[in-house]
Short mmCIF file of the C-alpha atoms (twelve columns), coordinates in Angstrom:
data_MODEL
# 
_entry.id   MODEL 
# 
loop_
_atom_site.group_PDB 
_atom_site.id 
_atom_site.type_symbol 
_atom_site.label_atom_id 
_atom_site.label_alt_id 
_atom_site.label_comp_id 
_atom_site.label_asym_id 
_atom_site.label_seq_id 
_atom_site.Cartn_x 
_atom_site.Cartn_y 
_atom_site.Cartn_z 
_atom_site.pdbx_PDB_model_num 
ATOM 1   C CA . UNK A 1   -16.607 -22.893 5.014   1 
ATOM 2   C CA . UNK A 2   -17.393 -24.385 8.279   1 
ATOM 3   C CA . UNK A 3   -21.183 -24.374 9.000   1 
ATOM 4   C CA . UNK A 4   -21.502 -22.316 12.281  1 
ATOM 5   C CA . UNK A 5   -23.810 -23.737 14.826  1 
ATOM 6   C CA . UNK A 6   -26.046 -20.885 16.517  1 
ATOM 7   C CA . UNK A 7   -28.375 -16.345 16.354  1 
ATOM 8   C CA . UNK A 8   -27.185 -12.379 18.378  1 
ATOM 9   C CA . UNK A 9   -36.994 -2.225  18.621  1 
ATOM 10  C CA . UNK A 10  -45.257 5.749   19.981  1 
ATOM 11  C CA . UNK A 11  -46.112 8.525   18.388  1 
ATOM 12  C CA . UNK A 12  -45.386 8.739   14.856  1 
ATOM 13  C CA . UNK A 13  -43.403 11.276  12.967  1 
ATOM 14  C CA . UNK A 14  -42.669 11.257  9.405   1 
ATOM 15  C CA . UNK A 15  -39.474 10.467  7.395   1 
ATOM 16  C CA . UNK A 16  -38.857 11.735  3.839   1 
ATOM 17  C CA . UNK A 17  -37.769 8.612   1.655   1 
ATOM 18  C CA . UNK A 18  -34.175 8.827   0.789   1 
ATOM 19  C CA . UNK A 19  -31.736 7.151   -1.504  1 
ATOM 20  C CA . UNK A 20  -31.590 3.408   -1.652  1 
ATOM 21  C CA . UNK A 21  -28.424 2.165   0.185   1 
ATOM 22  C CA . UNK A 22  -26.609 -0.490  -2.005  1 
ATOM 23  C CA . UNK A 23  -26.635 -3.946  -0.766  1 
ATOM 24  C CA . UNK A 24  -26.167 -7.002  -2.748  1 
ATOM 25  C CA . UNK A 25  -23.332 -9.472  -3.121  1 
ATOM 26  C CA . UNK A 26  -25.429 -12.421 -3.681  1 
ATOM 27  C CA . UNK A 27  -23.258 -15.689 -3.016  1 
ATOM 28  C CA . UNK A 28  -23.496 -19.141 -1.194  1 
ATOM 29  C CA . UNK A 29  -20.949 -20.114 1.325   1 
ATOM 30  C CA . UNK A 30  -19.129 -22.629 -0.887  1 
ATOM 31  C CA . UNK A 31  -19.422 -20.500 -3.965  1 
ATOM 32  C CA . UNK A 32  -16.858 -18.182 -2.637  1 
ATOM 33  C CA . UNK A 33  -14.655 -20.566 -4.202  1 
ATOM 34  C CA . UNK A 34  -15.465 -19.072 -7.491  1 
ATOM 35  C CA . UNK A 35  -14.835 -15.521 -6.683  1 
ATOM 36  C CA . UNK A 36  -11.700 -13.518 -7.619  1 
ATOM 37  C CA . UNK A 37  -11.449 -9.923  -6.351  1 
ATOM 38  C CA . UNK A 38  -9.469  -7.228  -7.912  1 
ATOM 39  C CA . UNK A 39  -7.164  -5.577  -5.144  1 
ATOM 40  C CA . UNK A 40  -8.239  -2.381  -3.610  1 
ATOM 41  C CA . UNK A 41  -6.731  -0.552  -0.551  1 
ATOM 42  C CA . UNK A 42  -7.951  -2.665  2.784   1 
ATOM 43  C CA . UNK A 43  -9.865  -0.834  5.292   1 
ATOM 44  C CA . UNK A 44  -8.305  -0.380  8.710   1 
ATOM 45  C CA . UNK A 45  -9.834  -2.771  11.225  1 
ATOM 46  C CA . UNK A 46  -11.185 -2.120  14.614  1 
ATOM 47  C CA . UNK A 47  -10.597 -5.361  16.072  1 
ATOM 48  C CA . UNK A 48  -7.709  -7.839  16.300  1 
ATOM 49  C CA . UNK A 49  -8.771  -9.467  13.037  1 
ATOM 50  C CA . UNK A 50  -5.599  -8.715  11.092  1 
ATOM 51  C CA . UNK A 51  -14.142 -6.049  12.343  1 
ATOM 52  C CA . UNK A 52  -15.175 -4.881  11.845  1 
ATOM 53  C CA . UNK A 53  -13.741 -4.621  13.247  1 
ATOM 54  C CA . UNK A 54  -15.820 -6.275  13.980  1 
ATOM 55  C CA . UNK A 55  -16.274 -6.570  11.309  1 
ATOM 56  C CA . UNK A 56  -16.541 -9.204  12.687  1 
ATOM 57  C CA . UNK A 57  -16.189 -6.742  11.417  1 
ATOM 58  C CA . UNK A 58  -14.148 -3.928  9.287   1 
ATOM 59  C CA . UNK A 59  -13.893 -0.340  8.885   1 
ATOM 60  C CA . UNK A 60  -12.405 2.360   6.586   1 
ATOM 61  C CA . UNK A 61  -10.818 5.365   7.990   1 
ATOM 62  C CA . UNK A 62  -12.074 8.629   6.545   1 
ATOM 63  C CA . UNK A 63  -9.617  11.419  7.908   1 
ATOM 64  C CA . UNK A 64  -10.347 13.827  5.268   1 
ATOM 65  C CA . UNK A 65  -14.155 12.967  5.058   1 
ATOM 66  C CA . UNK A 66  -14.256 13.557  8.769   1 
ATOM 67  C CA . UNK A 67  -12.415 16.965  8.748   1 
ATOM 68  C CA . UNK A 68  -14.889 18.068  5.814   1 
ATOM 69  C CA . UNK A 69  -17.922 17.243  7.919   1 
ATOM 70  C CA . UNK A 70  -16.381 18.934  10.947  1 
ATOM 71  C CA . UNK A 71  -16.213 21.892  8.931   1 
ATOM 72  C CA . UNK A 72  -19.791 21.880  7.678   1 
ATOM 73  C CA . UNK A 73  -21.003 20.992  11.209  1 
ATOM 74  C CA . UNK A 74  -19.245 24.043  12.527  1 
ATOM 75  C CA . UNK A 75  -20.241 26.622  9.798   1 
ATOM 76  C CA . UNK A 76  -23.642 25.509  9.763   1 
ATOM 77  C CA . UNK A 77  -24.604 25.271  13.194  1 
ATOM 78  C CA . UNK A 78  -26.827 28.167  12.930  1 
ATOM 79  C CA . UNK A 79  -28.908 26.252  10.401  1 
ATOM 80  C CA . UNK A 80  -29.888 23.493  12.946  1 
ATOM 81  C CA . UNK A 81  -33.435 22.170  13.078  1 
ATOM 82  C CA . UNK A 82  -33.526 23.149  16.802  1 
ATOM 83  C CA . UNK A 83  -33.590 26.671  17.637  1 
ATOM 84  C CA . UNK A 84  -30.460 27.932  19.856  1 
ATOM 85  C CA . UNK A 85  -32.887 29.334  22.280  1 
ATOM 86  C CA . UNK A 86  -33.857 25.505  23.333  1 
ATOM 87  C CA . UNK A 87  -30.089 24.665  23.990  1 
ATOM 88  C CA . UNK A 88  -29.011 24.622  27.425  1 
ATOM 89  C CA . UNK A 89  -25.784 26.021  26.685  1 
ATOM 90  C CA . UNK A 90  -24.018 27.501  23.666  1 
ATOM 91  C CA . UNK A 91  -22.199 24.946  21.463  1 
ATOM 92  C CA . UNK A 92  -18.691 24.359  22.252  1 
ATOM 93  C CA . UNK A 93  -15.943 22.228  20.746  1 
ATOM 94  C CA . UNK A 94  -17.079 19.553  23.041  1 
ATOM 95  C CA . UNK A 95  -20.093 19.220  21.270  1 
ATOM 96  C CA . UNK A 96  -18.645 17.819  18.497  1 
ATOM 97  C CA . UNK A 97  -17.789 13.890  18.495  1 
ATOM 98  C CA . UNK A 98  -15.901 11.946  15.825  1 
ATOM 99  C CA . UNK A 99  -16.782 8.478   15.622  1 
ATOM 100 C CA . UNK A 100 -13.408 6.693   15.722  1 
ATOM 101 C CA . UNK A 101 -13.929 4.653   12.439  1 
ATOM 102 C CA . UNK A 102 -14.732 7.859   10.514  1 
ATOM 103 C CA . UNK A 103 -18.254 6.856   9.765   1 
ATOM 104 C CA . UNK A 104 -19.846 10.230  10.900  1 
ATOM 105 C CA . UNK A 105 -19.397 13.277  13.241  1 
ATOM 106 C CA . UNK A 106 -22.091 13.945  15.864  1 
ATOM 107 C CA . UNK A 107 -23.203 17.317  17.067  1 
ATOM 108 C CA . UNK A 108 -24.790 17.670  20.017  1 
ATOM 109 C CA . UNK A 109 -28.002 19.807  19.713  1 
ATOM 110 C CA . UNK A 110 -29.479 19.380  23.353  1 
ATOM 111 C CA . UNK A 111 -27.328 17.872  25.902  1 
ATOM 112 C CA . UNK A 112 -28.280 14.760  27.923  1 
ATOM 113 C CA . UNK A 113 -28.454 14.269  31.679  1 
ATOM 114 C CA . UNK A 114 -25.717 12.453  33.906  1 
ATOM 115 C CA . UNK A 115 -22.835 10.661  32.693  1 
ATOM 116 C CA . UNK A 116 -24.186 7.066   32.049  1 
ATOM 117 C CA . UNK A 117 -24.491 5.836   28.607  1 
ATOM 118 C CA . UNK A 118 -26.361 2.695   27.080  1 
ATOM 119 C CA . UNK A 119 -24.445 -0.751  27.362  1 
ATOM 120 C CA . UNK A 120 -25.165 -4.097  26.187  1 
ATOM 121 C CA . UNK A 121 -28.667 -5.148  27.001  1 
ATOM 122 C CA . UNK A 122 -29.813 -1.491  27.562  1 
ATOM 123 C CA . UNK A 123 -33.485 -0.856  26.204  1 
ATOM 124 C CA . UNK A 124 -33.267 2.646   24.510  1 
ATOM 125 C CA . UNK A 125 -36.236 4.638   23.602  1 
ATOM 126 C CA . UNK A 126 -35.223 6.325   20.422  1 
ATOM 127 C CA . UNK A 127 -36.508 8.756   17.792  1 
ATOM 128 C CA . UNK A 128 -34.499 8.913   14.373  1 
ATOM 129 C CA . UNK A 129 -35.360 11.182  11.637  1 
ATOM 130 C CA . UNK A 130 -33.580 11.822  8.134   1 
ATOM 131 C CA . UNK A 131 -31.594 8.358   7.493   1 
ATOM 132 C CA . UNK A 132 -30.802 8.410   3.732   1 
ATOM 133 C CA . UNK A 133 -31.392 4.686   3.378   1 
ATOM 134 C CA . UNK A 134 -34.088 3.126   1.577   1 
ATOM 135 C CA . UNK A 135 -35.412 1.354   4.359   1 
ATOM 136 C CA . UNK A 136 -34.521 3.231   7.722   1 
ATOM 137 C CA . UNK A 137 -35.634 2.840   11.290  1 
ATOM 138 C CA . UNK A 138 -39.371 2.659   12.025  1 
ATOM 139 C CA . UNK A 139 -41.003 5.995   11.998  1 
ATOM 140 C CA . UNK A 140 -41.609 7.738   15.431  1 
ATOM 141 C CA . UNK A 141 -40.415 6.392   18.744  1 
ATOM 142 C CA . UNK A 142 -39.040 2.966   18.935  1 
ATOM 143 C CA . UNK A 143 -37.305 0.896   21.322  1 
ATOM 144 C CA . UNK A 144 -33.895 -0.659  20.424  1 
ATOM 145 C CA . UNK A 145 -32.024 -3.115  22.546  1 
ATOM 146 C CA . UNK A 146 -28.037 -2.720  22.500  1 
ATOM 147 C CA . UNK A 147 -26.228 -5.495  21.212  1 
ATOM 148 C CA . UNK A 148 -29.535 -7.809  20.854  1 
ATOM 149 C CA . UNK A 149 -32.029 -7.930  17.917  1 
ATOM 150 C CA . UNK A 150 -32.142 -8.150  13.966  1 
ATOM 151 C CA . UNK A 151 -32.360 -4.493  13.557  1 
ATOM 152 C CA . UNK A 152 -28.470 -4.401  14.188  1 
ATOM 153 C CA . UNK A 153 -28.218 -6.052  10.740  1 
ATOM 154 C CA . UNK A 154 -29.815 -3.268  9.009   1 
ATOM 155 C CA . UNK A 155 -28.139 -0.804  7.041   1 
ATOM 156 C CA . UNK A 156 -28.547 1.763   9.655   1 
ATOM 157 C CA . UNK A 157 -28.476 -0.613  12.720  1 
ATOM 158 C CA . UNK A 158 -24.490 -0.219  13.363  1 
ATOM 159 C CA . UNK A 159 -24.673 3.489   12.749  1 
ATOM 160 C CA . UNK A 160 -27.397 4.035   15.483  1 
ATOM 161 C CA . UNK A 161 -25.619 1.498   17.681  1 
ATOM 162 C CA . UNK A 162 -22.513 3.210   17.455  1 
ATOM 163 C CA . UNK A 163 -23.966 6.639   18.259  1 
ATOM 164 C CA . UNK A 164 -26.327 5.372   21.101  1 
ATOM 165 C CA . UNK A 165 -23.017 4.279   22.937  1 
ATOM 166 C CA . UNK A 166 -21.870 7.821   22.940  1 
ATOM 167 C CA . UNK A 167 -25.180 9.472   24.183  1 
ATOM 168 C CA . UNK A 168 -26.382 10.189  27.451  1 
ATOM 169 C CA . UNK A 169 -30.021 10.237  28.675  1 
ATOM 170 C CA . UNK A 170 -32.228 13.178  26.850  1 
ATOM 171 C CA . UNK A 171 -29.414 14.069  24.488  1 
ATOM 172 C CA . UNK A 172 -30.550 15.044  20.778  1 
ATOM 173 C CA . UNK A 173 -27.768 15.091  18.191  1 
ATOM 174 C CA . UNK A 174 -27.342 15.351  14.480  1 
ATOM 175 C CA . UNK A 175 -25.181 13.041  12.635  1 
ATOM 176 C CA . UNK A 176 -23.208 13.948  9.287   1 
ATOM 177 C CA . UNK A 177 -22.329 11.255  7.186   1 
ATOM 178 C CA . UNK A 178 -19.708 11.141  4.524   1 
ATOM 179 C CA . UNK A 179 -21.082 11.564  1.112   1 
ATOM 180 C CA . UNK A 180 -24.433 12.461  2.335   1 
ATOM 181 C CA . UNK A 181 -25.344 16.024  1.071   1 
ATOM 182 C CA . UNK A 182 -28.920 16.096  2.363   1 
ATOM 183 C CA . UNK A 183 -30.201 17.500  5.853   1 
ATOM 184 C CA . UNK A 184 -28.289 15.905  8.704   1 
ATOM 185 C CA . UNK A 185 -29.664 12.679  10.256  1 
ATOM 186 C CA . UNK A 186 -31.045 13.458  13.763  1 
ATOM 187 C CA . UNK A 187 -31.077 11.246  16.687  1 
ATOM 188 C CA . UNK A 188 -32.782 11.586  20.130  1 
ATOM 189 C CA . UNK A 189 -32.157 9.264   22.998  1 
ATOM 190 C CA . UNK A 190 -35.217 9.997   25.605  1 
ATOM 191 C CA . UNK A 191 -34.356 6.965   27.917  1 
ATOM 192 C CA . UNK A 192 -32.489 3.663   28.368  1 
ATOM 193 C CA . UNK A 193 -32.433 0.973   31.051  1 
ATOM 194 C CA . UNK A 194 -29.227 -0.351  32.802  1 
ATOM 195 C CA . UNK A 195 -26.904 -2.508  30.703  1 
ATOM 196 C CA . UNK A 196 -23.525 -4.101  31.419  1 
ATOM 197 C CA . UNK A 197 -20.019 -3.593  29.699  1 
ATOM 198 C CA . UNK A 198 -18.587 -6.764  28.131  1 
ATOM 199 C CA . UNK A 199 -16.036 -7.169  30.719  1 
ATOM 200 C CA . UNK A 200 -18.907 -7.563  33.147  1 
ATOM 201 C CA . UNK A 201 -20.187 -10.604 31.406  1 
ATOM 202 C CA . UNK A 202 -19.495 -14.339 32.624  1 
ATOM 203 C CA . UNK A 203 -17.378 -16.482 30.134  1 
ATOM 204 C CA . UNK A 204 -20.504 -18.597 29.486  1 
ATOM 205 C CA . UNK A 205 -22.492 -15.542 28.700  1 
ATOM 206 C CA . UNK A 206 -19.730 -14.255 26.230  1 
ATOM 207 C CA . UNK A 207 -19.674 -17.405 24.671  1 
ATOM 208 C CA . UNK A 208 -23.447 -17.730 24.332  1 
ATOM 209 C CA . UNK A 209 -23.831 -14.166 22.651  1 
ATOM 210 C CA . UNK A 210 -20.839 -15.342 20.396  1 
ATOM 211 C CA . UNK A 211 -22.674 -18.378 19.128  1 
ATOM 212 C CA . UNK A 212 -25.958 -16.158 18.432  1 
ATOM 213 C CA . UNK A 213 -24.046 -13.804 16.469  1 
ATOM 214 C CA . UNK A 214 -22.308 -16.578 14.450  1 
ATOM 215 C CA . UNK A 215 -25.522 -18.409 13.841  1 
ATOM 216 C CA . UNK A 216 -26.998 -15.048 12.787  1 
ATOM 217 C CA . UNK A 217 -24.091 -14.300 10.325  1 
ATOM 218 C CA . UNK A 218 -24.348 -17.783 8.651   1 
ATOM 219 C CA . UNK A 219 -28.084 -16.798 8.121   1 
ATOM 220 C CA . UNK A 220 -27.365 -13.565 6.474   1 
ATOM 221 C CA . UNK A 221 -24.176 -15.062 4.265   1 
ATOM 222 C CA . UNK A 222 -26.639 -17.651 2.947   1 
ATOM 223 C CA . UNK A 223 -29.181 -14.896 2.219   1 
ATOM 224 C CA . UNK A 224 -26.465 -13.026 0.327   1 
ATOM 225 C CA . UNK A 225 -25.716 -10.276 2.778   1 
ATOM 226 C CA . UNK A 226 -21.948 -10.688 3.394   1 
ATOM 227 C CA . UNK A 227 -21.557 -7.436  4.734   1 
ATOM 228 C CA . UNK A 228 -24.089 -7.767  7.707   1 
ATOM 229 C CA . UNK A 229 -22.635 -11.506 7.831   1 
ATOM 230 C CA . UNK A 230 -19.149 -9.867  8.529   1 
ATOM 231 C CA . UNK A 231 -20.459 -7.658  11.199  1 
ATOM 232 C CA . UNK A 232 -21.924 -10.383 13.036  1 
ATOM 233 C CA . UNK A 233 -18.854 -12.541 12.775  1 
ATOM 234 C CA . UNK A 234 -16.936 -9.301  13.997  1 
ATOM 235 C CA . UNK A 235 -19.146 -8.876  16.765  1 
ATOM 236 C CA . UNK A 236 -18.703 -12.439 17.904  1 
ATOM 237 C CA . UNK A 237 -14.778 -12.366 17.864  1 
ATOM 238 C CA . UNK A 238 -14.855 -9.130  19.900  1 
ATOM 239 C CA . UNK A 239 -16.548 -11.010 22.420  1 
ATOM 240 C CA . UNK A 240 -14.306 -13.931 22.500  1 
ATOM 241 C CA . UNK A 241 -11.011 -11.892 22.106  1 
ATOM 242 C CA . UNK A 242 -11.768 -10.897 25.933  1 
ATOM 243 C CA . UNK A 243 -11.594 -14.443 27.045  1 
ATOM 244 C CA . UNK A 244 -8.042  -15.713 28.232  1 
ATOM 245 C CA . UNK A 245 -5.801  -17.378 25.762  1 
ATOM 246 C CA . UNK A 246 -6.144  -19.654 23.714  1 
ATOM 247 C CA . UNK A 247 -9.759  -18.496 23.777  1 
ATOM 248 C CA . UNK A 248 -12.433 -20.873 22.397  1 
ATOM 249 C CA . UNK A 249 -12.175 -23.161 19.063  1 
ATOM 250 C CA . UNK A 250 -15.131 -21.002 17.670  1 
ATOM 251 C CA . UNK A 251 -12.628 -18.333 17.043  1 
ATOM 252 C CA . UNK A 252 -10.878 -20.410 14.234  1 
ATOM 253 C CA . UNK A 253 -14.318 -20.869 12.482  1 
ATOM 254 C CA . UNK A 254 -15.368 -17.067 12.914  1 
ATOM 255 C CA . UNK A 255 -12.043 -16.136 11.230  1 
ATOM 256 C CA . UNK A 256 -12.340 -18.434 8.416   1 
ATOM 257 C CA . UNK A 257 -16.055 -17.207 7.858   1 
ATOM 258 C CA . UNK A 258 -15.016 -13.759 8.170   1 
ATOM 259 C CA . UNK A 259 -12.364 -14.365 5.393   1 
ATOM 260 C CA . UNK A 260 -15.230 -15.594 3.060   1 
ATOM 261 C CA . UNK A 261 -16.993 -12.502 3.621   1 
ATOM 262 C CA . UNK A 262 -13.915 -10.243 3.150   1 
ATOM 263 C CA . UNK A 263 -13.246 -11.898 -0.356  1 
ATOM 264 C CA . UNK A 264 -16.704 -11.144 -1.266  1 
ATOM 265 C CA . UNK A 265 -16.616 -7.532  -0.103  1 
ATOM 266 C CA . UNK A 266 -13.442 -6.904  -2.261  1 
ATOM 267 C CA . UNK A 267 -11.142 -6.802  0.779   1 
ATOM 268 C CA . UNK A 268 -8.436  -9.320  -0.032  1 
ATOM 269 C CA . UNK A 269 -5.922  -7.805  2.330   1 
ATOM 270 C CA . UNK A 270 -8.160  -8.090  5.275   1 
ATOM 271 C CA . UNK A 271 -9.341  -11.741 4.134   1 
ATOM 272 C CA . UNK A 272 -5.528  -12.759 3.919   1 
ATOM 273 C CA . UNK A 273 -5.338  -11.444 7.653   1 
ATOM 274 C CA . UNK A 274 -8.198  -13.385 8.815   1 
ATOM 275 C CA . UNK A 275 -6.791  -16.655 7.181   1 
ATOM 276 C CA . UNK A 276 -3.472  -15.833 8.863   1 
ATOM 277 C CA . UNK A 277 -5.239  -16.028 12.286  1 
ATOM 278 C CA . UNK A 278 -6.881  -19.198 11.300  1 
ATOM 279 C CA . UNK A 279 -3.644  -20.915 10.187  1 
ATOM 280 C CA . UNK A 280 -1.636  -19.789 13.304  1 
ATOM 281 C CA . UNK A 281 -3.968  -22.254 15.347  1 
ATOM 282 C CA . UNK A 282 -4.598  -24.788 12.414  1 
ATOM 283 C CA . UNK A 283 -1.577  -24.900 9.983   1 
ATOM 284 C CA . UNK A 284 -3.559  -27.497 7.860   1 
ATOM 285 C CA . UNK A 285 -6.952  -25.726 7.485   1 
ATOM 286 C CA . UNK A 286 -7.913  -26.290 4.109   1 
ATOM 287 C CA . UNK A 287 -10.487 -23.439 3.409   1 
ATOM 288 C CA . UNK A 288 -8.077  -21.018 5.030   1 
ATOM 289 C CA . UNK A 289 -5.232  -22.068 3.020   1 
ATOM 290 C CA . UNK A 290 -7.519  -21.887 -0.199  1 
ATOM 291 C CA . UNK A 291 -9.110  -18.649 0.660   1 
ATOM 292 C CA . UNK A 292 -5.633  -16.977 1.732   1 
ATOM 293 C CA . UNK A 293 -4.531  -18.241 -2.017  1 
ATOM 294 C CA . UNK A 294 -7.338  -16.570 -3.609  1 
ATOM 295 C CA . UNK A 295 -6.703  -13.377 -1.567  1 
ATOM 296 C CA . UNK A 296 -2.848  -13.240 -2.447  1 
ATOM 297 C CA . UNK A 297 -3.743  -13.811 -6.232  1 
ATOM 298 C CA . UNK A 298 -5.901  -10.845 -5.812  1 
ATOM 299 C CA . UNK A 299 -2.996  -8.847  -4.423  1 
ATOM 300 C CA . UNK A 300 -0.742  -9.732  -7.173  1 
ATOM 301 C CA . UNK A 301 1.292   -12.051 -4.770  1 
ATOM 302 C CA . UNK A 302 1.388   -14.922 -7.181  1 
ATOM 303 C CA . UNK A 303 4.235   -16.824 -5.509  1 
ATOM 304 C CA . UNK A 304 2.434   -16.935 -2.253  1 
ATOM 305 C CA . UNK A 305 -0.865  -17.764 -3.934  1 
ATOM 306 C CA . UNK A 306 0.828   -20.595 -5.651  1 
ATOM 307 C CA . UNK A 307 2.304   -21.840 -2.332  1 
ATOM 308 C CA . UNK A 308 -1.117  -21.822 -0.635  1 
ATOM 309 C CA . UNK A 309 -2.816  -23.643 -3.278  1 
ATOM 310 C CA . UNK A 310 -0.312  -26.323 -3.762  1 
ATOM 311 C CA . UNK A 311 -0.685  -27.122 -0.006  1 
ATOM 312 C CA . UNK A 312 -4.269  -27.372 -0.546  1 
ATOM 313 C CA . UNK A 313 -3.695  -29.930 -3.233  1 
ATOM 314 C CA . UNK A 314 -1.007  -31.706 -1.376  1 
ATOM 315 C CA . UNK A 315 -3.462  -32.416 1.155   1 
ATOM 316 C CA . UNK A 316 -6.633  -32.917 -1.066  1 
ATOM 317 C CA . UNK A 317 -5.532  -33.555 -4.522  1 
ATOM 318 C CA . UNK A 318 -8.918  -33.555 -5.961  1 
ATOM 319 C CA . UNK A 319 -9.960  -30.480 -4.763  1 
ATOM 320 C CA . UNK A 320 -11.429 -28.933 -7.741  1 
ATOM 321 C CA . UNK A 321 -11.737 -25.149 -6.750  1 
ATOM 322 C CA . UNK A 322 -7.832  -25.323 -6.058  1 
ATOM 323 C CA . UNK A 323 -7.142  -26.621 -9.086  1 
ATOM 324 C CA . UNK A 324 -9.012  -24.172 -10.801 1 
ATOM 325 C CA . UNK A 325 -7.624  -21.126 -9.094  1 
ATOM 326 C CA . UNK A 326 -4.016  -22.339 -9.447  1 
ATOM 327 C CA . UNK A 327 -4.430  -22.724 -13.227 1 
ATOM 328 C CA . UNK A 328 -5.741  -18.943 -13.095 1 
ATOM 329 C CA . UNK A 329 -2.578  -18.114 -11.070 1 
ATOM 330 C CA . UNK A 330 -0.181  -20.037 -13.385 1 
ATOM 331 C CA . UNK A 331 -1.824  -17.982 -16.355 1 
ATOM 332 C CA . UNK A 332 -1.630  -14.675 -14.651 1 
ATOM 333 C CA . UNK A 333 2.043   -15.338 -13.902 1 
ATOM 334 C CA . UNK A 334 2.804   -16.133 -17.429 1 
ATOM 335 C CA . UNK A 335 1.217   -12.915 -18.732 1 
ATOM 336 C CA . UNK A 336 3.381   -11.007 -16.122 1 
ATOM 337 C CA . UNK A 337 6.546   -12.599 -17.266 1 
ATOM 338 C CA . UNK A 338 5.646   -11.887 -21.109 1 
ATOM 339 C CA . UNK A 339 4.946   -8.259  -20.076 1 
ATOM 340 C CA . UNK A 340 8.107   -8.156  -18.197 1 
ATOM 341 C CA . UNK A 341 10.067  -9.769  -21.215 1 
ATOM 342 C CA . UNK A 342 8.442   -7.215  -23.800 1 
ATOM 343 C CA . UNK A 343 9.338   -4.269  -21.456 1 
ATOM 344 C CA . UNK A 344 12.985  -5.340  -21.259 1 
ATOM 345 C CA . UNK A 345 13.267  -5.831  -25.209 1 
ATOM 346 C CA . UNK A 346 11.896  -2.279  -25.372 1 
ATOM 347 C CA . UNK A 347 14.364  -0.946  -22.873 1 
ATOM 348 C CA . UNK A 348 17.541  -2.813  -24.349 1 
ATOM 349 C CA . UNK A 349 16.561  -3.325  -28.065 1 
# 
């Protein structure tokens, strides 16, 4: 993978320790060549990556889970931590907000003021309680800057940022998370400073922010955090996708890097799509061809995998990773043929 160039927080209140959120995937950039993932249903992307996102990112729609969460929220509103007498108005259907990617449902407990919401660069004063992760946000009131800082790479960071983008000043809300059976997470936005939408940024500002995200993604990948790296690459791509075509050449590198993360995360379909975008601009991109070959093999598309790996070897005959992968694909194809032949003999024998 290309080596990216450049990187993209009180009074105290106590949080109960919660379950450890699982995050591993320990691999090096180049070691992705040794990975073979089993096929699984790909998540739906939220950006033009073929993230996640941005994922740059990459997000799984959870319609059934969201419907269940809504039912729980509507049926359990009387059990809210805050008394209804503290609410300015009774809860209505508009007090429920579905995160578009299905990652949570928000129930407004106390409505905020005005119509403005935090944007890129807004410094938010936040109180978060009850997160079910081993290391949640800092206890008590804390300040988080939208779009900036390492807090966004934490397990809870992306969730809080998505929620804050939907909140008004003074709003207090409960979040129901799929698979979380404990008490709802509570988030309060006391205040925030003025920020800017991405379309308000100059081209040079977007490119600078994208370089920071790319550099931070590289650091996370090398540290074994493919999930956090994918989020960084996704955010960088979302910034660059708003620029007029053909866009900066960094997009090619970001898509290739994102594909490596997606392979490690067991998302071969998304990895193949990310490689497609690289190869649209650079048909001879060796790493994209190799990674797409690995992804196609994981999806069971052996002919496509063979074609991509042979292209790699035609350009670089000594590419050992491609040689080994092609050998595995050939063996897998023979097994499939043998299984088919055995099935035919039973059918007609």
